[in-house]
MARTOR-406576 format. One line per field, with one value per atom (N, C-alpha, C, CB): residue in three letters; y, z, x; residue number from 1. Coordinates in steps of 0.05 Angstrom, whole numbers, padded with zeros to 5 digits. Glycine has a CB too. Example, Ala and Ser with C-alpha at 12.3 -4.5 7.8 and 13.67 -1.06 7.14 Angstrom:
<fitors>
aa: [Ala, Ala, Ala, Ala, Ser, Ser, Ser, Ser]
north: [-00114, -00090, -00066, -00089, -00045, -00021, 00001, -00012]
up: [00156, 00156, 00156, 00181, 00142, 00143, 00157, 00114]
east: [00264, 00246, 00264, 00226, 00257, 00273, 00258, 00282]
i: [1, 1, 1, 1, 2, 2, 2, 2]
</fitors>
This chain:
<fitors>
aa: [Met, Met, Met, Met, Arg, Arg, Arg, Arg, Glu, Glu, Glu, Glu, Ile, Ile, Ile, Ile, Leu, Leu, Leu, Leu, Ser, Ser, Ser, Ser, Arg, Arg, Arg, Arg, Val, Val, Val, Val, Pro, Pro, Pro, Pro, Arg, Arg, Arg, Arg, Leu, Leu, Leu, Leu, Arg, Arg, Arg, Arg, Pro, Pro, Pro, Pro, Asp, Asp, Asp, Asp, Val, Val, Val, Val, Gly, Gly, Gly, Gly, Val, Val, Val, Val, Gln, Gln, Gln, Gln, Arg, Arg, Arg, Arg, Val, Val, Val, Val, Gly, Gly, Gly, Gly, Gly, Gly, Gly, Gly, Arg, Arg, Arg, Arg, Leu, Leu, Leu, Leu, Met, Met, Met, Met, Ala, Ala, Ala, Ala, Ala, Ala, Ala, Ala, Gly, Gly, Gly, Gly, Pro, Pro, Pro, Pro, Gly, Gly, Gly, Gly, Asp, Asp, Asp, Asp, Glu, Glu, Glu, Glu, Leu, Leu, Leu, Leu, His, His, His, His, Thr, Thr, Thr, Thr, Phe, Phe, Phe, Phe, Glu, Glu, Glu, Glu, Asp, Asp, Asp, Asp, Glu, Glu, Glu, Glu, His, His, His, His, Gly, Gly, Gly, Gly, Glu, Glu, Glu, Glu, Val, Val, Val, Val, Ser, Ser, Ser, Ser, Glu, Glu, Glu, Glu, Val, Val, Val, Val, Gly, Gly, Gly, Gly, Glu, Glu, Glu, Glu, Arg, Arg, Arg, Arg, Ile, Ile, Ile, Ile, Leu, Leu, Leu, Leu, Glu, Glu, Glu, Glu, Leu, Leu, Leu, Leu, Ile, Ile, Ile, Ile, Asp, Asp, Asp, Asp, Gly, Gly, Gly, Gly, Ser, Ser, Ser, Ser, Arg, Arg, Arg, Arg, Thr, Thr, Thr, Thr, Val, Val, Val, Val, Ala, Ala, Ala, Ala, Gln, Gln, Gln, Gln, Ile, Ile, Ile, Ile, Val, Val, Val, Val, Asp, Asp, Asp, Asp, Ala, Ala, Ala, Ala, Leu, Leu, Leu, Leu, Leu, Leu, Leu, Leu, Glu, Glu, Glu, Glu, Glu, Glu, Glu, Glu, Phe, Phe, Phe, Phe, Glu, Glu, Glu, Glu, Val, Val, Val, Val, Glu, Glu, Glu, Glu, Arg, Arg, Arg, Arg, Ala, Ala, Ala, Ala, Val, Val, Val, Val, Cys, Cys, Cys, Cys, Glu, Glu, Glu, Glu, Glu, Glu, Glu, Glu, Asp, Asp, Asp, Asp, Ala, Ala, Ala, Ala, Ala, Ala, Ala, Ala, Ala, Ala, Ala, Ala, Phe, Phe, Phe, Phe, Val, Val, Val, Val, Lys, Lys, Lys, Lys, Leu, Leu, Leu, Leu, Leu, Leu, Leu, Leu, Glu, Glu, Glu, Glu, Asp, Asp, Asp, Asp, Arg, Arg, Arg, Arg, His, His, His, His, Val, Val, Val, Val, Ile, Ile, Ile, Ile, Val, Val, Val, Val, Leu, Leu, Leu, Leu, Gly, Gly, Gly, Gly]
north: [-00394, -00367, -00346, -00365, -00353, -00333, -00323, -00346, -00339, -00330, -00307, -00353, -00305, -00284, -00257, -00289, -00255, -00229, -00214, -00233, -00228, -00215, -00208, -00233, -00216, -00211, -00183, -00232, -00172, -00146, -00149, -00128, -00143, -00145, -00120, -00150, -00123, -00100, -00107, -00092, -00086, -00091, -00101, -00065, -00119, -00128, -00104, -00152, -00103, -00080, -00079, -00081, -00102, -00102, -00100, -00127, -00090, -00086, -00057, -00102, -00047, -00020, -00019, -00005, -00001, 00002, 00029, -00004, 00031, 00056, 00055, 00064, 00078, 00080, 00088, 00101, 00072, 00076, 00075, 00056, 00097, 00097, 00091, 00078, 00101, 00096, 00069, 00099, 00052, 00026, 00023, 00004, 00010, 00005, -00020, 00000, -00017, -00039, -00042, -00034, -00067, -00073, -00088, -00091, -00078, -00091, -00105, -00070, -00131, -00147, -00157, -00170, -00175, -00187, -00200, -00207, -00198, -00211, -00196, -00240, -00171, -00155, -00166, -00152, -00180, -00189, -00165, -00211, -00163, -00141, -00152, -00126, -00140, -00149, -00127, -00159, -00134, -00116, -00130, -00110, -00115, -00125, -00123, -00108, -00147, -00149, -00168, -00158, -00164, -00183, -00207, -00169, -00224, -00249, -00243, -00267, -00218, -00211, -00195, -00195, -00192, -00178, -00148, -00185, -00138, -00110, -00102, -00102, -00077, -00067, -00073, -00036, -00084, -00090, -00067, -00117, -00051, -00029, -00039, -00012, -00061, -00072, -00082, -00094, -00097, -00107, -00084, -00124, -00063, -00040, -00026, -00021, -00024, -00011, -00026, -00007, -00053, -00069, -00063, -00099, -00062, -00057, -00029, -00059, -00009, 00018, 00019, 00037, 00002, 00002, -00013, -00010, -00029, -00043, -00023, -00067, -00016, 00004, -00006, 00029, -00032, -00043, -00039, -00031, -00025, -00021, -00033, 00008, -00034, -00045, -00075, -00033, -00088, -00116, -00120, -00129, -00145, -00151, -00144, -00181, -00149, -00143, -00113, -00152, -00096, -00067, -00059, -00053, -00073, -00067, -00074, -00083, -00097, -00104, -00083, -00132, -00072, -00051, -00027, -00043, -00019, 00003, -00003, 00010, -00027, -00035, -00034, -00063, -00043, -00043, -00015, -00057, 00005, 00033, 00044, 00050, 00032, 00043, 00027, 00043, 00002, -00015, -00029, -00037, -00034, -00047, -00077, -00037, -00090, -00119, -00129, -00125, -00154, -00166, -00172, -00192, -00169, -00173, -00201, -00170, -00222, -00249, -00252, -00270, -00241, -00242, -00226, -00232, -00202, -00184, -00197, -00157, -00209, -00222, -00244, -00232, -00261, -00284, -00275, -00302, -00256, -00246, -00231, -00228, -00215, -00199, -00218, -00178, -00238, -00257, -00273, -00277, -00281, -00296, -00278, -00306, -00253, -00235, -00229, -00209, -00225, -00220, -00245, -00214, -00269, -00293, -00295, -00318, -00287, -00287, -00268, -00279, -00244, -00224, -00236, -00198, -00250, -00263, -00284, -00275, -00301, -00322, -00311, -00339, -00287, -00274, -00257, -00258, -00258, -00243, -00213, -00253, -00203, -00174, -00164, -00167, -00180, -00172, -00194, -00166, -00187, -00206, -00202, -00204, -00223, -00221, -00223, -00244, -00202, -00202, -00212, -00174]
up: [00259, 00252, 00261, 00223, 00261, 00267, 00295, 00262, 00314, 00341, 00345, 00360, 00326, 00328, 00324, 00306, 00311, 00305, 00331, 00288, 00352, 00377, 00395, 00393, 00386, 00402, 00396, 00395, 00415, 00413, 00410, 00438, 00386, 00382, 00392, 00353, 00402, 00410, 00404, 00440, 00398, 00394, 00419, 00384, 00415, 00438, 00448, 00430, 00473, 00484, 00474, 00514, 00464, 00454, 00424, 00463, 00411, 00382, 00376, 00370, 00358, 00348, 00319, 00351, 00313, 00286, 00276, 00285, 00251, 00240, 00210, 00249, 00198, 00168, 00160, 00158, 00142, 00131, 00101, 00143, 00088, 00059, 00047, 00048, 00061, 00051, 00058, 00022, 00072, 00079, 00109, 00068, 00119, 00147, 00155, 00154, 00176, 00185, 00215, 00178, 00224, 00252, 00260, 00258, 00281, 00292, 00317, 00298, 00318, 00340, 00357, 00330, 00376, 00393, 00377, 00413, 00387, 00373, 00347, 00367, 00345, 00321, 00296, 00318, 00298, 00275, 00262, 00282, 00235, 00220, 00202, 00204, 00205, 00189, 00170, 00207, 00145, 00126, 00116, 00101, 00103, 00097, 00067, 00112, 00054, 00025, 00018, 00012, -00006, -00016, -00029, -00037, -00042, -00053, -00076, -00063, -00087, -00109, -00100, -00130, -00073, -00062, -00062, -00078, -00069, -00069, -00041, -00090, -00034, -00009, -00007, -00005, 00015, 00020, 00035, 00036, 00021, 00034, 00056, 00013, 00051, 00070, 00094, 00058, 00090, 00113, 00130, 00103, 00117, 00132, 00146, 00113, 00133, 00146, 00171, 00126, 00169, 00192, 00215, 00185, 00210, 00231, 00243, 00221, 00226, 00235, 00253, 00212, 00247, 00261, 00288, 00244, 00292, 00317, 00338, 00314, 00356, 00376, 00405, 00371, 00407, 00434, 00444, 00453, 00429, 00438, 00418, 00443, 00392, 00372, 00371, 00344, 00367, 00361, 00332, 00368, 00325, 00297, 00280, 00293, 00291, 00276, 00271, 00292, 00290, 00286, 00266, 00313, 00265, 00245, 00217, 00250, 00215, 00190, 00182, 00193, 00200, 00193, 00181, 00219, 00193, 00183, 00155, 00202, 00151, 00124, 00103, 00126, 00111, 00092, 00083, 00104, 00100, 00093, 00074, 00118, 00075, 00059, 00034, 00076, 00033, 00011, 00000, 00019, -00026, -00039, -00038, -00069, -00019, -00014, 00000, 00003, -00005, 00008, 00037, -00006, 00055, 00084, 00090, 00099, 00078, 00085, 00077, 00070, 00055, 00046, 00064, 00016, 00071, 00089, 00116, 00092, 00127, 00153, 00153, 00162, 00132, 00131, 00127, 00107, 00109, 00104, 00128, 00080, 00141, 00164, 00188, 00173, 00192, 00214, 00209, 00216, 00184, 00177, 00181, 00148, 00173, 00176, 00206, 00161, 00222, 00250, 00263, 00264, 00255, 00266, 00258, 00255, 00234, 00225, 00241, 00195, 00247, 00264, 00292, 00265, 00302, 00328, 00327, 00338, 00306, 00303, 00301, 00279, 00289, 00285, 00309, 00260, 00330, 00355, 00352, 00367, 00334, 00330, 00348, 00300, 00351, 00368, 00388, 00350, 00407, 00424, 00422, 00455, 00426, 00424, 00452, 00407, 00458, 00484, 00482, 00495]
east: [-00241, -00233, -00254, -00227, -00279, -00300, -00298, -00328, -00288, -00287, -00267, -00280, -00248, -00228, -00240, -00206, -00263, -00276, -00283, -00301, -00288, -00296, -00271, -00314, -00248, -00224, -00213, -00202, -00197, -00186, -00155, -00193, -00145, -00116, -00102, -00109, -00078, -00062, -00033, -00066, -00017, 00011, 00025, 00025, 00044, 00059, 00076, 00078, 00081, 00096, 00125, 00097, 00136, 00163, 00165, 00177, 00143, 00142, 00140, 00119, 00156, 00154, 00145, 00181, 00127, 00117, 00123, 00086, 00133, 00141, 00139, 00169, 00134, 00134, 00162, 00112, 00174, 00200, 00199, 00221, 00206, 00206, 00179, 00226, 00158, 00131, 00119, 00131, 00134, 00124, 00123, 00143, 00102, 00099, 00116, 00069, 00131, 00148, 00144, 00178, 00146, 00144, 00170, 00119, 00183, 00206, 00198, 00229, 00203, 00194, 00217, 00178, 00210, 00230, 00252, 00217, 00276, 00298, 00305, 00291, 00298, 00304, 00291, 00333, 00269, 00255, 00242, 00233, 00243, 00232, 00210, 00253, 00186, 00163, 00154, 00140, 00150, 00137, 00112, 00157, 00095, 00068, 00063, 00047, 00067, 00064, 00041, 00090, 00030, 00010, 00025, -00009, 00009, 00021, 00040, -00001, 00040, 00058, 00082, 00042, 00085, 00108, 00104, 00132, 00080, 00074, 00064, 00053, 00068, 00058, 00028, 00063, 00020, -00008, -00021, -00012, -00037, -00050, -00069, -00066, -00082, -00101, -00086, -00118, -00065, -00049, -00038, -00026, -00028, -00018, -00041, -00004, -00064, -00087, -00096, -00110, -00097, -00105, -00086, -00104, -00060, -00041, -00045, -00012, -00052, -00057, -00082, -00060, -00102, -00127, -00126, -00149, -00105, -00101, -00092, -00081, -00111, -00105, -00110, -00122, -00116, -00121, -00149, -00101, -00166, -00193, -00214, -00199, -00206, -00224, -00223, -00217, -00246, -00246, -00239, -00274, -00233, -00228, -00252, -00219, -00276, -00301, -00303, -00326, -00295, -00295, -00274, -00291, -00252, -00232, -00243, -00206, -00257, -00270, -00290, -00284, -00306, -00325, -00311, -00341, -00288, -00273, -00262, -00250, -00252, -00242, -00264, -00229, -00288, -00310, -00318, -00335, -00313, -00318, -00297, -00320, -00273, -00251, -00245, -00226, -00251, -00244, -00269, -00223, -00269, -00291, -00287, -00294, -00300, -00297, -00322, -00271, -00328, -00351, -00345, -00360, -00365, -00361, -00348, -00387, -00359, -00349, -00320, -00366, -00312, -00284, -00267, -00281, -00276, -00261, -00257, -00275, -00278, -00277, -00256, -00304, -00258, -00240, -00211, -00248, -00206, -00179, -00168, -00178, -00184, -00174, -00168, -00196, -00185, -00181, -00155, -00205, -00151, -00126, -00101, -00128, -00103, -00081, -00075, -00086, -00095, -00092, -00079, -00119, -00087, -00076, -00046, -00091, -00039, -00012, 00005, -00010, -00006, 00008, 00013, -00008, -00007, -00004, 00018, -00031, 00017, 00037, 00065, 00031, 00068, 00094, 00102, 00094, 00086, 00092, 00092, 00118, 00075, 00072, 00050, 00066, 00029, 00006, -00001, -00019, -00018, -00031, -00060, -00021, -00076, -00105, -00117, -00116, -00133, -00146, -00174, -00147]
i: [1, 1, 1, 1, 2, 2, 2, 2, 3, 3, 3, 3, 4, 4, 4, 4, 5, 5, 5, 5, 6, 6, 6, 6, 7, 7, 7, 7, 8, 8, 8, 8, 9, 9, 9, 9, 10, 10, 10, 10, 11, 11, 11, 11, 12, 12, 12, 12, 13, 13, 13, 13, 14, 14, 14, 14, 15, 15, 15, 15, 16, 16, 16, 16, 17, 17, 17, 17, 18, 18, 18, 18, 19, 19, 19, 19, 20, 20, 20, 20, 21, 21, 21, 21, 22, 22, 22, 22, 23, 23, 23, 23, 24, 24, 24, 24, 25, 25, 25, 25, 26, 26, 26, 26, 27, 27, 27, 27, 28, 28, 28, 28, 29, 29, 29, 29, 30, 30, 30, 30, 31, 31, 31, 31, 32, 32, 32, 32, 33, 33, 33, 33, 34, 34, 34, 34, 35, 35, 35, 35, 36, 36, 36, 36, 37, 37, 37, 37, 38, 38, 38, 38, 39, 39, 39, 39, 40, 40, 40, 40, 41, 41, 41, 41, 42, 42, 42, 42, 43, 43, 43, 43, 44, 44, 44, 44, 45, 45, 45, 45, 46, 46, 46, 46, 47, 47, 47, 47, 48, 48, 48, 48, 49, 49, 49, 49, 50, 50, 50, 50, 51, 51, 51, 51, 52, 52, 52, 52, 53, 53, 53, 53, 54, 54, 54, 54, 55, 55, 55, 55, 56, 56, 56, 56, 57, 57, 57, 57, 58, 58, 58, 58, 59, 59, 59, 59, 60, 60, 60, 60, 61, 61, 61, 61, 62, 62, 62, 62, 63, 63, 63, 63, 64, 64, 64, 64, 65, 65, 65, 65, 66, 66, 66, 66, 67, 67, 67, 67, 68, 68, 68, 68, 69, 69, 69, 69, 70, 70, 70, 70, 71, 71, 71, 71, 72, 72, 72, 72, 73, 73, 73, 73, 74, 74, 74, 74, 75, 75, 75, 75, 76, 76, 76, 76, 77, 77, 77, 77, 78, 78, 78, 78, 79, 79, 79, 79, 80, 80, 80, 80, 81, 81, 81, 81, 82, 82, 82, 82, 83, 83, 83, 83, 84, 84, 84, 84, 85, 85, 85, 85, 86, 86, 86, 86, 87, 87, 87, 87, 88, 88, 88, 88, 89, 89, 89, 89, 90, 90, 90, 90, 91, 91, 91, 91, 92, 92, 92, 92, 93, 93, 93, 93, 94, 94, 94, 94, 95, 95, 95, 95, 96, 96, 96, 96, 97, 97, 97, 97, 98, 98, 98, 98]
</fitors>
């Protein structure tokens, strides 16, 4: 998972992201719709923020740095959780990793 920190995620060209009713949603290939919830089914502010920070120029490590400025969390936990979430986004065909 650590090697993912140096990678640059970007949205797939066939994915659209939009805020609907206060929630961030991503529409992917095949009309798949993705929302970003935590383990309790509540809106994940961190998950949504990660998606907002994916701009095709920031590495995952730079996204982690931005999250550390905004949220109260330990670096190791943030790195692990952000890397896992980015991998999930890749697996769901929302992003590609450069």
